[in-house]
C-alpha positions in Angstrom: -0.1 -0.1 0.2 1.1 3.2 -1.1 -1.4 5.9 0.2 -4.3 6.1 2.6 -7.5 8.4 2.3 -10.0 8.6 4.9 -12.2 9.8 7.4 -14.3 8.9 10.6 -18.1 8.8 10.3 -20.5 9.3 12.8 -21.1 5.9 13.2 -17.5 5.2 15.1 -16.7 4.1 11.7 -13.6 5.0 9.4 -14.2 5.3 5.7 -11.1 5.1 3.4 -9.6 3.9 0.2 -6.0 3.4 -1.1 -3.7 2.8 -4.1 -4.8 -1.1 -4.1 -8.6 -0.9 -3.8 -10.2 2.6 -5.3 -13.4 1.1 -3.9 -14.4 2.5 -0.3 -14.2 0.2 2.4 -14.9 0.4 6.4 -13.6 -0.5 9.1 -14.4 0.3 13.1 -12.6 3.2 14.5 -10.5 0.6 16.7 -9.8 -1.3 13.8 -8.8 1.1 11.6 -6.6 3.1 14.5 -4.7 -0.3 14.8 -4.2 -0.9 10.9 -2.9 2.5 10.4 -0.8 3.5 13.2 1.2 0.2 12.8 3.2 2.2 10.4 5.5 5.0 12.3 3.7 7.8 10.8 5.2 11.2 11.4 3.1 13.3 14.1 0.8 10.3 14.8 -1.0 12.2 17.6 -2.0 15.2 15.3 -3.1 12.6 12.6 -5.6 11.2 15.2 -6.8 14.4 16.6 -7.7 15.4 12.7 -9.2 11.7 12.7 -11.3 12.1 15.8 -12.8 15.6 14.1 -13.7 14.2 11.3 -11.4 15.6 8.7 -10.4 14.2 5.8 -6.8 13.0 5.8 -4.5 11.7 2.9 -1.2 9.7 4.4 1.6 9.0 2.0 3.0 5.3 3.4 6.2 5.7 1.5 7.1 8.9 3.5 4.7 8.1 6.3 3.8 12.1 5.9 -0.3 13.0 6.1 -1.8 16.2 5.2 -5.3 17.3 5.7 -7.8 17.5 2.5 -10.0 20.5 2.1 -8.6 22.6 4.9 -10.1 26.0 3.5 -13.3 24.8 4.0 -12.6 24.3 7.8 -14.1 27.5 9.3 -14.5 28.5 13.2 -17.0 30.8 14.4 -17.2 32.7 17.9 -19.8 32.7 20.1 -21.5 36.2 18.7 -21.7 34.8 15.5 -23.3 31.3 16.6 -26.2 33.4 18.1 -27.1 35.6 15.1 -27.5 32.3 13.3 -30.0 31.0 15.6 -33.4 32.6 15.1 -35.3 34.5 17.8 -38.5 33.5 19.4 -40.5 35.6 17.0 -38.9 33.9 13.9 -39.2 30.3 15.7 -43.2 30.7 16.2 -43.4 31.8 12.2 -41.5 28.5 11.3 -43.8 26.2 13.4 -47.0 27.9 12.2 -45.6 27.8 8.3 -44.7 24.1 8.9 -48.1 23.0 10.7 -50.1 24.8 7.5 -48.0 23.2 5.4 -48.5 19.7 6.3 -52.3 20.3 6.7 -52.1 21.7 2.9 -50.0 18.7 1.8 -52.5 16.1 3.2 -55.2 18.1 1.7 -53.6 17.9 -1.8 -52.9 14.4 -1.2 -56.5 13.0 -0.8 -58.0 15.6 -3.2 -55.6 13.6 -5.5 -56.3 10.6 -4.3 -60.2 11.4 -4.8 -59.5 12.8 -8.3 -58.3 9.6 -9.3 -60.8 7.3 -8.2 -63.4 9.6 -9.6 -61.7 9.5 -13.0 -61.4 5.8 -12.8 -64.8 5.2 -11.2 -66.3 3.6 -14.5 -63.3 2.2 -16.6 -64.3 -1.2 -15.5 -67.8 -1.2 -17.3 -66.2 0.2 -20.9 -64.3 -3.2 -21.5 
């Protein structure tokens, strides 16, 4: 094996691909760590931190160096920015009202369509 590309998913499994097989494979977190950390990887503790924080990591198994893929997507927000993203109480109530009205209208449309189809096909059996 020359290289390994992997990331941890929320189900405590690590999805990976390598030069031997470009199909995705998956192992439990513990089995994957046992497999990878048998190699003398440089800064293995840093690698483990990135694995634990669900980053995509590329490891060159010839030089035992690794790098995080897509680091420009990682954005850190401060507390004030996160508070601004949360809706206030008035917005929450509007969203709930819209959600309830939408569910009722979708249900009404669904039953109207069923009735329309039944009505149109009611006498089809007699025309044969």
